[in-house]
Structures are given as C-alpha cells and as structure tokens.
C-alpha positions as CSV (number, residue, x, y, z in Angstrom):
1,X,-1.7,3.6,-0.5
2,X,1.9,3.5,0.1
3,X,3.3,0.8,2.3
4,X,6.7,0.1,4.1
5,X,9.0,-2.1,2.2
6,X,9.1,-4.8,4.5
7,X,5.7,-5.8,6.4
8,X,5.5,-8.8,8.5
9,X,2.6,-11.3,8.0
10,X,0.9,-9.9,11.3
11,X,1.1,-6.6,9.6
12,X,-0.8,-7.7,6.9
13,X,-3.5,-9.8,9.0
14,X,-3.7,-6.4,11.3
15,X,-4.4,-4.2,8.3
16,X,-7.3,-6.9,6.9
17,X,-8.7,-7.0,10.2
18,X,-8.7,-2.9,10.5
19,X,-10.5,-2.6,7.2
20,X,-13.0,-5.5,8.1
21,X,-13.8,-3.7,11.3
22,X,-14.4,-0.1,9.4
23,X,-16.5,-2.1,6.9
24,X,-18.7,-3.3,9.7
25,X,-19.0,0.1,11.3
26,X,-20.1,1.5,8.1
27,X,-22.6,-1.3,7.6
28,X,-24.2,-0.6,10.8
29,X,-24.2,3.2,10.4
30,X,-26.0,2.8,7.1
31,X,-28.5,0.8,9.0
32,X,-29.0,3.5,11.7
33,X,-29.2,6.0,9.3
34,X,-31.9,4.4,7.4
35,X,-34.0,3.7,10.5
36,X,-33.6,7.5,11.5
37,X,-34.9,8.3,8.0
38,X,-37.6,6.0,8.4
39,X,-38.5,7.4,11.7
40,X,-38.7,11.0,10.5
41,X,-40.9,10.2,7.5
42,X,-43.3,8.5,9.7
43,X,-43.2,11.4,12.1
44,X,-43.9,13.8,9.3
45,X,-47.2,11.9,7.9
46,X,-48.6,10.5,11.2
47,X,-47.1,12.1,14.7
48,X,-46.7,15.5,13.9
49,X,-48.0,17.0,10.5
50,X,-47.5,20.7,11.9
51,X,-43.6,20.4,11.6
52,X,-43.8,18.2,8.6
53,X,-41.1,20.4,6.8
54,X,-38.6,20.0,9.5
55,X,-39.2,16.2,9.7
56,X,-38.9,15.8,6.1
57,X,-35.4,17.8,5.9
58,X,-34.3,15.4,8.8
59,X,-35.1,12.6,6.6
60,X,-33.5,13.7,3.6
61,X,-30.3,14.1,5.9
62,X,-30.3,10.9,7.2
63,X,-30.9,9.4,3.6
64,X,-27.8,11.6,2.4
65,X,-26.0,9.9,5.4
66,X,-27.1,6.3,4.4
67,X,-25.8,6.7,0.9
68,X,-22.4,8.3,2.4
69,X,-21.9,5.3,4.7
70,X,-22.7,2.9,2.0
71,X,-20.1,4.4,-0.2
72,X,-17.6,4.0,3.1
73,X,-18.7,0.3,3.5
74,X,-17.8,-0.3,-0.2
75,X,-14.5,1.4,-0.1
76,X,-13.4,-0.5,2.9
77,X,-14.4,-3.5,1.4
78,X,-12.0,-3.2,-1.5
79,X,-9.4,-1.8,0.5
80,X,-9.8,-5.3,2.8
81,X,-9.6,-7.3,-0.4
82,X,-6.4,-5.5,-1.6
83,X,-4.8,-6.0,1.7
84,X,-5.4,-9.7,1.4
85,X,-4.0,-9.8,-1.8
86,X,-1.0,-7.9,-0.9
87,X,-0.4,-10.5,2.2
88,X,-1.0,-13.7,-0.2
89,X,1.4,-12.1,-2.9
90,X,4.0,-11.1,-0.2
91,X,3.9,-14.7,1.4
92,X,4.0,-16.9,-1.5
93,X,0.4,-17.7,-2.4
94,X,-0.2,-17.0,-6.2
95,X,-3.1,-15.7,-8.0
96,X,-4.8,-16.9,-11.1
97,X,-4.8,-14.0,-13.5
98,X,-8.6,-14.6,-14.1
99,X,-9.5,-14.9,-10.1
100,X,-11.0,-12.1,-8.3
C-alpha cells in the first residue's frame, strides 16, 4: 500500500480506525452469513422438505459468503496492525525485532 511521504499522526490514527471499522463490519457479516446458512439448513430438513434442494443451494452460498468475510476480516486485521506499526515507527516508538 503506497502512502504519501508526509502523513500526520492524525492521518495514521484515522487509517488505523478505518481498518478497525472494516474488520468489525467483516466480523458482523460473517455472523450474519452463518445465521443464514443455519436457517436454510433447518428449512431444508424440517420446514420445507419439498424444496430441500433450493434451500441446500442457499445454504452453500451463505457458507461461501461466511468464508469470504472471514478472509476480509483477517486481511483488515493485518492492515490495521501494519498501519499501527507505520504510525509508531514514524513518530518515534521503536519496535523490538522479535515482537509482533
């Protein structure tokens, strides 16, 4: 991610906050997708066995969305950590070479 040469401390904090917000959105969407998948699985088995194939397809789609949003949450977590490290290195806090 290429950044402009001069960023203020406020810009770094804004970037960290942005990635943190996106991480939370991804986590919420993961939970929502899992709930939809479980609901469709229940409908396929108990409520609407005639349309079980349709509900199974919807369940599989919801599972794929859940896996994708976990990936987004993981990505944003690392972006947030990278932005935080950039901020600390730009404004004087030194990192130990063995710390995460």
